[in-house]
C-alpha positions as CSV (number, residue, x, y, z in Angstrom):
1,X,54.2,-22.4,3.6
2,X,52.2,-19.4,4.9
3,X,48.8,-19.4,6.6
4,X,47.5,-17.2,3.8
5,X,48.3,-20.0,1.3
6,X,46.2,-22.5,3.3
7,X,42.5,-22.7,2.5
8,X,41.5,-25.7,4.6
9,X,42.6,-29.0,6.2
10,X,41.3,-32.5,5.5
11,X,40.3,-35.6,7.3
12,X,39.6,-38.9,5.5
13,X,36.6,-40.8,6.9
14,X,34.1,-43.6,6.1
15,X,30.7,-42.1,5.4
16,X,29.3,-44.5,8.0
17,X,31.2,-42.8,10.8
18,X,29.9,-39.3,10.0
19,X,27.1,-39.2,12.5
20,X,29.4,-40.2,15.3
21,X,32.0,-37.6,14.1
22,X,29.5,-34.8,14.0
23,X,28.5,-35.7,17.6
24,X,31.8,-36.5,19.2
25,X,34.3,-34.8,16.9
26,X,37.3,-36.3,15.1
27,X,38.9,-38.4,17.8
28,X,42.5,-39.5,18.4
29,X,43.3,-43.1,17.7
30,X,43.5,-43.9,21.4
31,X,40.0,-42.3,22.0
32,X,38.2,-43.7,19.0
33,X,39.2,-47.3,19.7
34,X,36.9,-47.1,22.8
35,X,33.8,-46.7,20.6
36,X,32.2,-48.6,17.8
37,X,33.5,-47.3,14.5
38,X,34.6,-48.3,11.0
39,X,38.3,-48.4,10.7
40,X,39.9,-47.7,7.3
41,X,43.5,-47.2,8.4
42,X,46.4,-49.3,7.2
43,X,47.3,-51.8,10.0
44,X,51.0,-51.7,9.3
45,X,51.1,-47.9,9.3
46,X,49.1,-47.9,12.6
47,X,51.6,-50.3,14.1
48,X,54.4,-47.8,13.3
49,X,52.4,-44.9,14.8
50,X,51.5,-46.9,18.0
51,X,54.8,-46.3,19.8
52,X,55.8,-43.0,18.2
53,X,56.4,-40.3,20.7
54,X,56.6,-36.7,19.5
55,X,58.5,-33.8,21.0
56,X,56.7,-32.8,24.2
57,X,56.2,-36.4,25.3
58,X,52.8,-37.3,24.0
59,X,52.2,-40.4,21.9
60,X,51.2,-39.9,18.2
61,X,48.0,-41.9,18.9
62,X,46.9,-39.2,21.5
63,X,46.4,-36.8,18.6
64,X,43.7,-36.5,16.0
65,X,45.5,-36.3,12.7
66,X,44.5,-34.1,9.8
67,X,46.1,-33.7,6.3
68,X,46.9,-30.5,4.4
69,X,45.6,-32.3,1.3
70,X,43.8,-35.6,1.4
71,X,44.6,-36.5,-2.2
72,X,47.6,-38.4,-0.8
73,X,49.0,-42.0,-0.5
74,X,46.5,-43.0,2.2
75,X,43.5,-42.1,0.1
76,X,45.1,-43.8,-2.9
77,X,45.6,-47.0,-0.8
78,X,41.9,-46.8,0.1
79,X,40.9,-46.4,-3.5
80,X,42.9,-49.5,-4.4
81,X,40.8,-51.4,-1.9
82,X,37.8,-50.7,-4.1
83,X,35.5,-48.9,-1.6
84,X,36.1,-45.2,-2.5
85,X,32.3,-44.5,-2.8
86,X,32.0,-45.2,0.9
87,X,34.6,-42.6,1.8
88,X,34.5,-38.8,2.3
89,X,37.0,-36.0,2.9
90,X,35.9,-33.7,5.7
91,X,36.9,-30.1,5.3
92,X,38.4,-28.5,8.4
93,X,38.7,-24.8,9.2
94,X,42.3,-23.8,9.3
95,X,41.6,-21.7,12.5
96,X,42.2,-25.0,14.4
97,X,45.9,-24.3,13.9
98,X,45.7,-21.6,16.6
99,X,44.5,-24.0,19.3
100,X,47.0,-24.8,22.1
101,X,49.1,-27.9,21.6
102,X,48.5,-28.3,17.9
103,X,51.6,-29.7,16.1
104,X,52.6,-29.5,12.4
105,X,54.7,-32.2,10.7
106,X,56.7,-31.8,7.5
107,X,55.7,-35.3,6.3
108,X,54.0,-38.4,7.5
109,X,54.3,-38.3,11.2
110,X,55.3,-42.0,11.5
111,X,58.4,-41.3,9.5
112,X,61.8,-41.6,11.2
113,X,62.7,-38.3,9.4
114,X,59.6,-36.4,10.4
115,X,60.1,-32.9,11.9
116,X,57.6,-31.5,14.4
117,X,56.9,-27.8,15.1
118,X,54.1,-26.1,17.1
119,X,51.3,-24.5,15.0
120,X,50.8,-22.1,13.4
121,X,54.5,-21.1,13.2
122,X,55.3,-24.7,12.1
123,X,53.9,-24.1,8.7
124,X,57.4,-22.9,7.7
125,X,58.6,-26.6,7.6
126,X,55.9,-27.6,5.2
127,X,57.1,-27.9,1.6
128,X,54.0,-26.6,-0.3
129,X,55.1,-27.9,-3.7
130,X,55.6,-31.5,-2.5
131,X,52.6,-31.5,-0.1
132,X,50.2,-30.5,-2.9
133,X,52.0,-32.3,-5.7
134,X,49.7,-34.1,-8.2
135,X,52.0,-37.1,-8.3
136,X,54.7,-38.4,-6.0
137,X,56.4,-40.9,-8.3
138,X,60.1,-40.7,-9.0
139,X,62.6,-43.0,-10.8
140,X,64.8,-43.1,-7.7
141,X,63.2,-45.3,-5.0
142,X,64.5,-43.2,-2.1
143,X,63.2,-40.0,-3.8
144,X,59.9,-41.6,-4.4
145,X,59.6,-42.5,-0.7
146,X,60.6,-39.0,0.3
147,X,58.0,-37.4,-1.9
148,X,55.3,-39.9,-0.8
149,X,56.0,-39.1,2.9
150,X,56.1,-35.3,2.2
151,X,52.8,-35.6,0.4
152,X,51.3,-36.8,3.7
153,X,52.3,-33.8,5.9
154,X,50.0,-33.6,8.9
155,X,48.4,-31.4,11.5
156,X,48.2,-33.1,14.9
157,X,45.4,-31.9,17.3
158,X,45.5,-33.1,20.9
159,X,42.7,-35.5,21.7
160,X,40.1,-34.4,19.2
161,X,38.9,-32.0,16.6
162,X,35.6,-30.3,17.7
163,X,32.8,-30.7,15.2
164,X,32.4,-26.9,15.0
165,X,35.6,-26.9,12.8
166,X,34.0,-29.2,10.2
167,X,32.4,-27.0,7.6
168,X,31.9,-29.4,4.6
169,X,32.8,-32.6,2.8
170,X,34.0,-33.9,-0.5
171,X,32.8,-37.1,-2.0
172,X,33.8,-39.0,-5.2
173,X,30.5,-39.3,-7.0
174,X,26.7,-39.0,-6.9
175,X,26.3,-42.4,-5.2
176,X,28.6,-41.3,-2.4
177,X,26.8,-38.0,-2.1
178,X,23.4,-39.7,-1.7
179,X,24.9,-42.0,0.9
180,X,26.3,-39.0,2.8
181,X,23.0,-37.2,2.6
182,X,21.2,-40.3,4.0
183,X,23.2,-39.8,7.2
184,X,21.2,-36.7,8.0
185,X,24.2,-34.5,8.6
186,X,23.6,-30.9,7.6
187,X,26.9,-29.7,6.0
188,X,27.6,-28.9,2.4
189,X,28.7,-31.8,0.3
190,X,30.6,-31.4,-3.0
191,X,31.4,-34.0,-5.6
192,X,35.1,-33.6,-6.3
193,X,36.3,-36.5,-8.5
194,X,39.8,-35.0,-8.8
195,X,40.4,-35.4,-5.0
196,X,39.6,-39.1,-5.4
197,X,42.1,-39.7,-8.3
198,X,39.3,-39.9,-10.9
199,X,41.0,-37.5,-13.4
């Protein structure tokens, strides 16, 4: 993948956390657990990520993690929990790739098969076709897991993503848009039902 092919990065968040995010930034797992917040992450996945050390020696939980495309298995998991109207996708400026210490993964960072490369050069390991695929199903179970993991390629940012890189948000419907607007955060909000598996 090339930087010219990338329009933005994404972060999946509860709308209830938006005020805090716009004040403090998108924090790493280890930083955010020190403050009051709504956690939508999958506990089993976080257990796998807890002890993961990436090249360079830092723990995975010391990074804020972004997705190339939030229409992925994590968001589908959240949708299946039935609270998709309480969720938003924050749109992140791709310029964050040029910060020191940012790392790119070719799939879900918790995978035993994940490759890690420094940004922005690391974009070369991202399979654009699989990362942005509409579906990740396959008849073969191993292939399905591979596609599912590739669909979750990540950008890892040390400690936090500064609020200045957040330039907008996607929500699933009018109800979610009104909920977001009620937070008093002044960024553009777009209803994008496709991103939330609605069509």
